[in-house]
MARPAVEX-100823 format. One line per field, with one value per residue: residue in one letter; chain; y, x, z of N, C-alpha, C in turn. Coordinates in Angstrom, 3 decimals. Layout:
N
code (a|...) .
unit (A|...) .
nnorth (Y|...) .
neast (X|...) .
nup (Z|...) .
canorth (Y|...) .
caeast (X|...) .
caup (Z|...) .
cnorth (Y|...) .
ceast (X|...) .
cup (Z|...) .
% end
This chain:
253
code (m|r|k|v|l|v|v|d|d|e|p|y|m|l|e|g|w|k|t|m|i|d|w|n|a|y|g|f|e|l|c|a|a|a|s|d|g|e|e|a|l|k|l|a|d|a|t|q|p|d|l|v|f|t|d|i|r|m|p|g|i|d|g|i|d|l|i|r|k|l|r|e|r|r|h|p|g|s|g|h|g|p|k|i|v|i|m|s|g|y|p|v|f|d|y|v|r|r|a|m|p|y|k|i|e|r|y|m|l|k|p|l|i|p|e|e|i|h|g|l|l|s|e|l|a|a|s|r|e|a|p|g|a|d|a|t|a|d|a|g|g|t|a|e|p|p|g|g|a|v|g|r|v|i|e|y|v|k|e|h|y|r|e|t|i|r|i|s|r|l|a|r|l|v|g|h|h|p|v|y|l|g|q|l|f|k|q|k|t|g|y|s|i|p|e|y|v|h|r|l|r|i|a|e|a|r|k|l|l|r|r|t|n|h|k|i|a|y|i|a|q|q|l|g|y|h|d|p|d|a|f|t|g|k|f|k|a|m|v|g|v|t|p|s|e|y|r|s|g|v|r|q|d) .
unit (A|A|A|A|A|A|A|A|A|A|A|A|A|A|A|A|A|A|A|A|A|A|A|A|A|A|A|A|A|A|A|A|A|A|A|A|A|A|A|A|A|A|A|A|A|A|A|A|A|A|A|A|A|A|A|A|A|A|A|A|A|A|A|A|A|A|A|A|A|A|A|A|A|A|A|A|A|A|A|A|A|A|A|A|A|A|A|A|A|A|A|A|A|A|A|A|A|A|A|A|A|A|A|A|A|A|A|A|A|A|A|A|A|A|A|A|A|A|A|A|A|A|A|A|A|A|A|A|A|A|A|A|A|A|A|A|A|A|A|A|A|A|A|A|A|A|A|A|A|A|A|A|A|A|A|A|A|A|A|A|A|A|A|A|A|A|A|A|A|A|A|A|A|A|A|A|A|A|A|A|A|A|A|A|A|A|A|A|A|A|A|A|A|A|A|A|A|A|A|A|A|A|A|A|A|A|A|A|A|A|A|A|A|A|A|A|A|A|A|A|A|A|A|A|A|A|A|A|A|A|A|A|A|A|A|A|A|A|A|A|A|A|A|A|A|A|A|A|A|A|A|A|A) .
nnorth (8.905|8.414|7.228|4.372|3.012|0.124|-1.160|-3.945|-6.530|-8.971|-11.533|-12.539|-10.404|-8.532|-9.680|-9.362|-6.567|-6.266|-7.589|-7.084|-4.426|-1.760|0.141|1.759|2.844|5.115|6.755|5.904|3.866|0.773|0.751|-0.472|-2.934|-3.710|-5.770|-5.059|-2.343|-1.567|-2.530|-1.032|1.614|1.519|0.980|3.248|5.250|4.473|4.598|6.881|7.382|8.688|8.164|6.374|3.400|2.060|-0.527|-0.657|-2.211|-3.886|-6.011|-4.968|-1.919|-0.157|0.984|3.679|4.601|4.278|6.176|8.524|8.494|8.634|11.217|12.638|12.178|13.655|14.197|16.511|19.128|17.736|18.687|18.131|15.483|12.021|11.329|9.765|6.840|5.159|1.872|-0.538|-3.528|-3.272|-1.252|0.955|3.899|5.283|4.907|6.478|9.064|9.304|9.321|11.544|14.055|13.840|14.444|12.785|11.235|9.529|7.248|3.867|1.050|-2.340|-5.406|-4.331|-3.466|-3.802|-1.872|0.178|1.093|1.900|4.001|5.825|6.306|7.548|9.902|11.061|11.418|13.296|15.393|16.258|17.844|19.981|23.458|24.476|21.986|20.616|22.061|21.439|18.565|15.675|13.977|12.043|8.873|6.656|8.397|9.805|11.043|9.400|9.897|11.999|11.281|9.434|8.384|7.121|5.196|3.658|2.664|1.102|-0.768|-2.028|-3.540|-5.233|-6.478|-9.142|-9.835|-9.478|-6.392|-3.633|-0.770|0.872|0.509|1.562|4.182|4.991|4.818|6.966|9.078|9.995|10.225|7.201|7.277|9.686|9.150|7.036|8.375|10.262|8.625|7.392|9.630|10.423|8.172|6.867|4.477|2.509|1.670|-1.165|-2.090|-1.417|-3.055|-5.575|-5.368|-5.372|-7.928|-9.548|-8.886|-10.010|-12.646|-13.239|-13.205|-15.383|-17.448|-17.513|-18.132|-20.254|-23.610|-23.826|-24.870|-23.537|-23.074|-22.897|-20.603|-18.735|-18.819|-17.909|-15.289|-14.141|-14.898|-16.828|-18.397|-20.269|-20.074|-17.470|-16.100|-16.961|-15.825|-13.057|-12.782|-13.412|-11.344|-9.152|-9.739|-11.064|-13.711|-17.022|-18.108|-20.624|-20.669|-18.459|-19.302|-21.484|-20.185|-18.515|-20.389|-21.686|-19.702) .
neast (-1.842|-2.392|-5.168|-5.639|-7.277|-7.572|-8.376|-8.965|-9.595|-8.372|-7.817|-5.340|-3.619|-4.679|-3.991|-1.249|-1.045|-1.656|0.360|2.911|3.582|5.001|3.267|3.089|5.605|5.684|3.806|1.215|-1.773|-3.248|-6.482|-8.690|-9.770|-10.988|-12.776|-14.235|-15.952|-18.400|-18.267|-16.080|-17.075|-18.810|-16.986|-15.410|-17.184|-17.447|-14.864|-13.583|-11.105|-7.746|-6.193|-6.526|-6.019|-6.824|-7.883|-8.533|-10.040|-12.754|-15.435|-18.889|-19.125|-16.654|-13.183|-13.066|-15.708|-15.927|-14.070|-15.296|-17.668|-16.596|-15.552|-17.892|-19.050|-17.917|-16.861|-17.925|-15.641|-13.531|-12.128|-10.726|-11.268|-10.107|-6.695|-6.022|-4.867|-4.544|-4.528|-3.428|-3.278|-3.064|-1.844|-3.692|-4.523|-6.857|-8.258|-6.779|-7.182|-9.926|-9.945|-8.519|-9.974|-10.808|-8.861|-6.373|-3.833|-1.739|-0.876|-0.399|1.315|0.537|2.435|2.748|5.480|6.816|8.838|8.286|5.777|6.468|8.165|6.339|4.683|6.523|6.973|4.416|4.192|6.203|5.277|3.097|4.072|5.039|4.746|1.671|1.079|-1.225|-2.222|-2.015|-2.406|-0.419|-0.144|1.660|3.481|2.594|1.076|1.486|0.145|-0.926|1.004|3.736|7.194|7.496|4.910|4.665|6.649|5.631|3.269|4.395|5.867|3.812|2.716|4.779|6.008|6.491|8.591|12.154|13.261|14.970|16.640|17.949|16.556|14.058|14.825|15.506|12.992|11.579|13.244|15.223|18.244|19.526|20.330|19.236|16.529|16.081|16.426|14.359|12.094|12.213|11.899|9.277|7.670|8.582|9.845|12.531|13.050|13.534|12.522|9.834|9.050|9.391|7.402|5.024|5.230|5.176|2.691|1.059|1.843|0.806|-1.906|-2.077|-1.285|-3.409|-5.575|-5.039|-3.732|-1.180|2.231|4.807|7.284|6.540|4.919|6.855|8.517|6.734|6.500|8.891|11.045|13.729|15.008|13.703|14.303|15.222|12.888|11.308|12.774|12.523|9.741|9.258|10.678|9.124|6.472|6.540|6.266|6.918|6.117|4.746|3.913|2.244|0.226|-0.798|-1.732|-3.756|-5.594|-6.310|-7.761) .
nup (23.213|19.778|17.950|15.844|13.033|11.137|7.967|6.168|3.905|3.959|6.093|6.903|6.464|8.229|10.663|10.523|10.697|13.351|14.742|13.666|13.560|15.324|16.954|19.289|19.624|18.124|19.107|18.596|18.738|17.922|17.660|16.558|14.150|10.974|8.623|6.447|4.713|5.905|8.543|9.301|9.345|11.538|13.593|13.390|14.198|16.833|17.922|16.958|15.307|14.834|12.691|9.692|7.985|4.948|2.763|-0.795|-2.688|-1.708|-0.569|-0.803|0.756|-0.684|-0.532|-1.439|-1.169|1.566|2.504|1.593|3.113|5.669|5.629|5.381|7.804|9.911|13.206|15.747|16.342|15.299|13.171|10.080|10.290|10.500|9.510|6.429|4.924|1.950|0.567|-1.826|-3.720|-6.351|-8.920|-9.741|-11.066|-11.291|-8.945|-7.223|-8.238|-7.780|-5.038|-4.195|-3.808|-1.210|0.594|1.027|2.867|2.093|-0.548|-0.843|-2.102|-2.021|-1.558|1.800|3.953|7.268|7.891|6.125|6.971|9.551|8.890|7.763|9.986|11.626|10.162|10.316|13.057|13.457|11.852|13.217|15.163|13.798|12.831|11.449|10.433|9.662|7.587|4.904|2.781|2.197|-0.639|-1.529|-1.742|-4.385|-5.893|-8.179|-11.102|-14.192|-17.223|-18.237|-17.405|-15.226|-14.987|-17.498|-17.285|-15.177|-16.352|-18.375|-16.859|-15.477|-17.514|-18.199|-16.026|-15.478|-16.974|-17.703|-16.735|-17.786|-16.665|-18.439|-20.816|-20.108|-19.701|-22.289|-23.366|-22.238|-22.660|-20.854|-18.868|-17.469|-14.710|-13.786|-14.272|-12.493|-10.052|-10.211|-10.333|-7.833|-6.202|-6.818|-6.306|-4.053|-4.188|-5.551|-9.023|-9.430|-6.927|-7.173|-9.286|-8.072|-6.123|-7.616|-8.687|-6.370|-5.342|-7.316|-6.973|-4.434|-5.032|-6.827|-5.142|-3.400|-5.059|-6.783|-7.345|-8.167|-8.281|-6.188|-7.369|-10.031|-10.035|-9.316|-11.599|-13.581|-12.844|-13.373|-11.806|-11.890|-10.116|-7.634|-4.895|-4.635|-5.196|-3.019|-0.913|-1.483|-1.337|1.376|2.584|1.927|2.618|5.015|5.610|4.267|0.870|0.979|3.655|3.636|1.853|3.286|5.594|4.565|3.641|5.942|7.168) .
canorth (8.014|8.623|5.960|3.920|2.014|-0.545|-1.828|-4.831|-7.707|-10.190|-11.841|-12.721|-9.079|-7.908|-10.214|-8.716|-5.207|-6.336|-8.193|-6.729|-2.977|-1.225|1.384|2.584|3.518|6.388|7.486|5.432|2.579|0.168|0.660|-1.290|-3.499|-4.122|-6.554|-4.480|-0.946|-1.383|-2.703|0.088|2.789|1.340|1.121|4.646|5.984|4.087|4.899|8.178|7.267|9.806|7.697|5.203|2.703|1.273|-1.139|-0.070|-3.218|-4.664|-6.267|-4.010|-0.556|-0.224|1.980|5.043|4.935|4.404|7.473|9.567|8.470|9.126|12.673|13.186|11.947|14.236|14.459|17.896|19.414|16.852|19.306|17.403|14.064|11.279|11.211|8.519|6.228|4.110|0.806|-1.399|-4.456|-3.011|0.139|1.530|5.300|5.810|4.933|7.628|10.273|9.347|9.527|12.785|15.133|13.613|14.772|11.551|11.451|8.737|6.075|2.884|-0.155|-3.602|-5.721|-3.399|-4.058|-3.047|-0.704|1.227|1.636|2.619|5.270|6.720|6.705|8.517|11.166|11.629|11.867|14.521|16.468|16.756|18.864|21.088|24.511|24.384|20.633|20.151|23.017|20.790|17.110|15.149|12.792|11.126|7.533|6.480|9.141|10.483|10.658|8.951|10.982|12.330|10.173|8.418|7.729|6.219|4.061|2.814|1.950|0.072|-1.805|-2.778|-4.470|-6.102|-6.801|-10.562|-9.973|-8.755|-4.967|-2.923|0.676|1.516|0.496|2.526|5.520|5.295|4.953|8.285|10.112|10.504|9.452|6.174|7.687|10.704|8.501|6.306|9.344|10.859|7.610|7.245|10.848|10.502|7.001|6.344|3.194|2.396|0.924|-2.601|-2.329|-1.332|-4.287|-6.663|-5.202|-5.863|-9.386|-10.184|-8.712|-11.039|-13.940|-13.434|-13.542|-16.738|-18.378|-17.614|-18.551|-21.413|-24.665|-23.903|-25.037|-22.275|-22.912|-22.468|-19.203|-17.953|-18.733|-17.078|-13.891|-13.651|-15.366|-18.099|-19.144|-20.302|-19.619|-16.004|-15.689|-17.181|-14.815|-11.748|-12.840|-13.333|-10.011|-8.154|-10.122|-11.471|-15.173|-17.650|-18.373|-21.780|-20.258|-17.554|-20.110|-22.265|-19.275|-18.068|-21.492|-21.955|-18.689) .
caeast (-1.739|-3.349|-5.832|-5.548|-8.215|-7.089|-9.454|-8.375|-10.459|-7.578|-7.568|-3.911|-3.019|-5.130|-3.171|0.050|-1.163|-1.722|1.537|4.194|3.803|5.232|2.489|3.353|6.901|5.499|2.706|-0.064|-2.272|-4.228|-7.689|-9.722|-9.460|-12.221|-12.559|-15.006|-16.283|-19.526|-17.738|-15.178|-17.863|-19.283|-15.842|-14.980|-18.109|-17.228|-13.509|-13.128|-9.655|-6.975|-5.532|-7.188|-5.430|-7.892|-7.739|-9.437|-10.976|-13.394|-16.847|-19.820|-18.590|-15.227|-12.376|-13.420|-16.977|-15.641|-13.427|-16.322|-18.570|-15.857|-15.467|-19.239|-19.474|-16.944|-17.370|-17.701|-14.325|-12.507|-11.463|-10.896|-11.442|-8.846|-5.813|-6.370|-3.884|-5.181|-3.607|-3.961|-2.365|-3.149|-1.468|-4.727|-4.501|-8.219|-8.595|-6.108|-7.888|-11.227|-9.756|-7.821|-10.804|-11.105|-7.672|-5.687|-2.480|-0.754|-1.311|0.668|1.114|0.794|2.418|3.448|6.458|6.799|9.718|7.598|4.751|7.160|8.626|5.189|4.274|7.518|6.681|3.185|4.479|6.989|4.475|2.152|4.747|5.461|3.744|0.855|1.201|-2.477|-2.720|-2.114|-2.246|0.620|-0.645|2.776|3.418|2.563|-0.058|1.843|-0.840|-0.386|1.543|5.051|8.146|7.206|3.663|4.902|7.412|4.716|2.396|5.201|6.200|2.580|2.490|5.930|6.735|6.857|9.786|13.333|13.119|16.243|16.456|18.443|15.459|13.064|15.379|15.331|11.554|11.088|14.189|16.004|19.417|19.108|20.526|18.230|15.219|15.991|16.239|13.032|11.106|12.282|11.344|7.835|6.930|9.105|10.488|13.377|12.355|13.515|11.603|8.464|8.827|9.209|6.111|4.001|5.363|4.747|1.236|0.481|2.116|-0.173|-3.186|-1.982|-1.230|-4.757|-6.611|-4.665|-2.939|0.101|3.408|5.498|8.329|5.876|4.543|8.094|8.947|5.787|6.664|10.215|12.075|14.233|15.466|12.616|14.784|15.249|11.486|10.888|13.425|11.910|8.372|9.301|11.146|8.083|5.194|6.781|6.206|7.252|4.929|3.992|3.263|1.154|-0.857|-1.391|-2.465|-4.972|-6.554|-6.812|-8.770) .
caup (22.065|18.700|17.648|14.455|12.528|9.931|7.233|5.158|3.807|4.044|7.512|7.135|6.542|9.478|11.749|10.407|11.234|14.811|15.367|13.058|13.603|16.672|16.972|20.473|19.502|17.421|19.722|18.074|19.210|17.034|18.485|15.923|12.837|10.298|7.413|5.347|4.916|6.824|9.896|9.561|9.707|12.909|14.491|13.357|15.061|18.228|18.414|16.446|15.113|14.296|11.474|9.110|6.847|4.333|1.450|-1.778|-3.194|-0.650|-0.871|-0.201|0.756|-0.984|0.157|-1.840|-0.507|2.999|2.722|1.416|4.263|6.835|5.521|5.592|9.185|10.833|14.547|16.168|16.892|14.745|12.041|8.829|10.547|10.581|8.359|5.749|4.032|1.167|0.171|-2.871|-4.361|-7.780|-9.184|-10.598|-10.689|-11.212|-7.527|-6.620|-8.670|-7.094|-3.602|-3.888|-3.253|0.205|1.383|1.374|3.369|1.359|-1.297|-0.707|-2.888|-1.337|-0.128|2.664|4.857|8.530|7.864|5.381|7.859|10.625|8.333|7.645|11.337|12.094|9.480|10.865|14.417|13.356|11.254|14.216|15.955|12.951|12.689|10.241|9.892|9.093|6.609|3.608|2.797|1.331|-1.341|-1.339|-2.287|-5.815|-6.417|-9.411|-12.105|-15.455|-18.008|-17.747|-17.444|-14.214|-15.359|-18.623|-16.770|-14.403|-17.284|-19.038|-15.887|-15.208|-18.619|-18.461|-14.800|-15.455|-17.802|-17.225|-17.047|-17.656|-16.523|-19.658|-21.791|-19.645|-19.921|-23.715|-23.607|-21.812|-23.056|-19.731|-18.477|-16.508|-13.319|-13.476|-14.228|-11.233|-8.970|-10.363|-9.966|-6.371|-5.610|-7.035|-5.829|-2.798|-4.454|-6.730|-10.073|-9.101|-5.808|-7.681|-10.051|-7.109|-5.456|-8.536|-8.781|-5.123|-5.263|-8.184|-6.343|-3.362|-5.659|-7.357|-4.015|-2.836|-5.998|-7.593|-6.714|-8.862|-7.442|-5.926|-8.386|-11.265|-9.836|-9.373|-12.993|-14.314|-12.437|-13.728|-10.879|-12.394|-8.946|-6.645|-3.587|-4.677|-5.078|-1.632|-0.078|-1.733|-0.812|2.839|2.968|1.703|3.220|6.395|5.681|2.998|0.056|1.479|4.901|3.263|1.296|4.376|6.469|3.882|3.549|7.289|7.449) .
cnorth (8.361|7.271|5.663|2.879|1.448|-1.299|-2.634|-6.105|-9.027|-10.475|-11.973|-11.371|-8.364|-8.396|-9.586|-7.296|-5.224|-6.747|-7.672|-5.245|-2.515|0.146|2.312|3.370|4.895|7.177|7.103|4.157|2.062|-0.101|-0.235|-1.781|-4.040|-4.862|-6.065|-3.061|-0.702|-1.510|-1.528|1.334|2.699|1.541|2.558|5.505|5.709|4.569|6.271|8.181|8.544|9.458|6.429|4.684|1.867|0.713|-0.476|-1.068|-4.082|-4.923|-5.246|-2.591|-0.627|0.939|3.410|5.477|5.103|5.763|8.598|9.641|8.967|10.649|13.323|13.106|12.467|14.505|15.908|18.072|18.578|17.449|18.560|15.915|13.354|11.445|9.840|8.094|5.120|3.141|-0.013|-2.325|-4.259|-1.542|0.810|2.987|5.952|5.883|6.168|8.913|10.412|9.682|10.909|13.906|15.007|13.769|13.510|11.854|10.733|7.615|5.091|1.616|-1.388|-4.460|-4.724|-4.156|-3.197|-1.789|0.470|1.891|2.425|3.974|6.278|7.208|7.734|9.885|11.842|12.146|13.176|15.676|17.044|17.892|20.093|22.148|24.357|23.009|20.162|21.058|22.393|19.306|16.708|13.895|11.693|9.855|7.507|7.251|9.984|10.084|10.147|10.133|11.408|11.077|9.065|7.671|6.746|4.994|3.106|2.017|0.831|-1.087|-2.654|-3.832|-5.535|-6.590|-8.277|-10.830|-9.305|-7.303|-4.264|-1.415|1.403|1.562|1.494|3.951|5.928|5.545|6.358|9.415|10.752|9.649|8.430|6.592|8.707|10.076|7.737|7.230|9.948|9.878|7.439|8.441|10.855|9.362|6.518|5.016|3.341|1.604|-0.580|-2.936|-2.330|-2.581|-5.455|-6.567|-5.692|-7.386|-10.074|-10.019|-9.761|-12.429|-14.228|-13.842|-14.979|-17.775|-18.572|-18.351|-19.806|-22.439|-24.836|-24.104|-23.709|-22.026|-22.422|-20.997|-18.307|-17.748|-17.813|-15.598|-13.375|-14.030|-16.753|-18.982|-19.132|-19.818|-18.092|-15.452|-15.827|-16.136|-13.445|-11.704|-12.682|-11.950|-8.982|-8.469|-10.552|-12.965|-15.733|-17.869|-19.545|-21.447|-19.339|-18.347|-20.906|-21.385|-18.816|-19.169|-21.886|-20.968|-18.968) .
ceast (-2.810|-3.880|-5.817|-6.627|-7.642|-8.244|-8.831|-9.206|-9.694|-7.265|-6.089|-3.211|-3.431|-4.298|-1.784|0.043|-1.119|-0.395|2.875|4.522|3.945|4.563|2.919|4.647|6.770|4.308|1.336|-0.486|-3.306|-5.494|-8.752|-9.236|-10.745|-11.892|-13.396|-15.425|-17.397|-19.070|-16.848|-15.939|-18.365|-18.145|-15.335|-15.882|-17.820|-15.893|-12.995|-11.609|-9.033|-6.352|-6.236|-6.349|-6.540|-7.493|-8.737|-10.493|-11.488|-14.837|-17.746|-19.311|-17.095|-14.490|-12.745|-14.716|-16.780|-15.035|-14.451|-17.239|-17.873|-15.769|-16.831|-19.662|-18.439|-17.599|-17.078|-16.317|-13.210|-11.788|-11.772|-11.146|-10.103|-7.992|-6.068|-5.245|-4.597|-4.129|-4.252|-2.879|-2.318|-2.822|-2.434|-4.928|-5.877|-8.669|-8.005|-6.836|-9.231|-11.079|-9.209|-8.716|-11.064|-9.873|-7.000|-4.255|-1.437|-1.446|-0.163|0.306|1.455|1.741|3.244|4.444|6.516|7.652|9.062|6.526|5.391|7.664|7.502|4.735|5.237|7.276|5.454|3.393|5.247|6.151|3.486|2.757|5.110|4.374|2.983|0.829|-0.063|-3.004|-2.903|-1.943|-1.161|0.101|0.391|2.655|3.419|1.432|0.283|0.854|-0.179|0.042|2.866|5.912|7.783|5.919|3.849|5.691|6.495|3.805|3.152|5.475|4.977|2.320|3.579|6.642|7.103|8.141|10.979|13.220|14.442|15.984|16.923|17.349|14.373|13.538|15.235|13.861|11.056|12.063|14.956|17.246|18.981|19.238|19.468|16.843|15.036|15.738|14.837|11.946|11.050|11.641|9.822|7.060|7.366|9.820|11.497|12.605|12.382|12.573|10.154|8.102|8.567|7.850|4.971|4.039|4.831|3.243|0.528|0.689|1.111|-1.529|-3.170|-1.943|-2.606|-5.720|-6.285|-3.929|-1.593|1.237|4.145|6.584|7.736|5.480|5.771|8.535|8.041|5.965|8.080|11.327|12.536|14.767|14.347|13.046|14.836|13.833|11.003|11.487|12.808|10.492|8.379|9.738|10.029|6.777|5.352|6.729|6.605|5.983|4.098|3.272|2.079|-0.041|-1.563|-2.236|-3.763|-6.014|-7.097|-7.902|-10.052) .
cup (21.024|18.227|16.147|14.178|11.235|9.287|6.096|5.104|3.795|5.514|7.829|7.281|7.821|10.654|11.726|10.950|12.758|15.435|14.862|13.130|15.046|16.768|18.104|20.369|18.862|17.960|19.197|18.798|18.224|17.840|17.873|14.566|12.230|9.015|6.232|5.709|5.904|8.277|10.274|9.988|11.142|13.908|14.525|14.235|16.532|18.772|18.012|16.246|14.567|12.951|10.994|7.949|6.222|2.981|0.505|-2.226|-2.048|-1.048|-0.186|-0.353|0.483|-0.326|-0.173|-1.166|1.000|3.307|2.624|2.631|5.525|6.817|5.762|7.049|10.170|12.177|14.942|16.781|16.310|13.549|10.758|9.056|10.543|9.336|7.747|4.815|3.272|0.653|-0.935|-3.380|-5.859|-8.039|-10.153|-10.204|-10.697|-9.763|-6.861|-6.978|-7.954|-5.616|-3.263|-3.359|-1.761|1.097|1.931|1.797|2.523|0.594|-1.298|-1.467|-2.069|-2.180|0.657|3.537|6.118|8.498|7.159|6.242|8.988|10.130|8.208|9.012|11.908|11.467|10.085|12.279|14.391|12.828|12.243|15.024|15.137|12.854|11.377|9.628|9.208|7.986|5.234|3.769|1.827|0.658|-1.327|-2.146|-3.802|-6.466|-7.629|-10.498|-13.373|-16.310|-17.424|-17.698|-16.469|-14.552|-16.500|-18.190|-16.014|-15.329|-17.992|-18.088|-15.565|-16.284|-18.722|-17.203|-14.678|-16.234|-17.115|-17.672|-16.772|-17.614|-17.777|-20.731|-21.397|-19.908|-21.383|-24.033|-23.306|-22.118|-21.926|-19.527|-17.425|-15.048|-12.911|-13.366|-12.923|-10.058|-9.013|-9.928|-8.452|-5.684|-5.690|-6.384|-4.459|-2.964|-5.588|-7.783|-9.803|-7.944|-6.287|-8.472|-9.107|-6.425|-6.351|-8.621|-7.525|-4.921|-6.119|-7.589|-5.240|-3.935|-6.175|-6.243|-3.390|-3.762|-6.802|-6.745|-7.410|-7.862|-7.313|-6.967|-9.704|-11.173|-9.940|-10.815|-13.799|-14.015|-12.658|-12.782|-11.339|-11.276|-7.901|-5.266|-3.526|-4.539|-3.640|-0.709|-0.242|-1.164|0.705|3.300|2.877|2.420|4.672|6.613|4.321|2.175|0.569|2.779|4.613|2.745|2.388|5.283|5.861|3.882|4.909|7.660|6.665) .
% end
């Protein structure tokens, strides 16, 4: 079994990593979970993980500093050290650029869903068996830098995700056919354009649920969901619990 270390400063998310992911099915085991970078470094020294999932924005040692320190503290015989997947609830590409020199396996946008993690674990399990699998790193995910059609679409969506976004308008914005743009976006990011919009909305919803007392129907409306039930269904599909359950769980922690 290959060992996994997860680093996330949200207790609710850490619990999800422990209970919602079938690690053993892909030859992995969750050997440790940390809530900040300092704790992660201690656990990494103790367990020497093969794979690390880390959040970016954390108090103290943030994800970028953690990655740098992990690369500096390679154990003898460990080669390049653990494969690293970075996660963020914010599509800020400066983080990606800062992380790329440290050979990042993947950049993933929160909220994550179990199927997405299982897909990545399956890829990693398969790549281990492939000749020369460790010769290069796959930046993958949403690591497409700003600029170009996909970068311009992402920047536009980041500014307007609370509104109704039509692919036809995005296509005119970048000068591509809508079908081709959809295929290109999926190829570069791993998500369809509607999926990406929903991810931004749900990431913002999680923040509002943690930080405000706004009613769920109000949050749904502010994020472009005119039907609160549709918002609740999408939130549960992506986070694993309903908005009210998420808010209750965060406050209990």
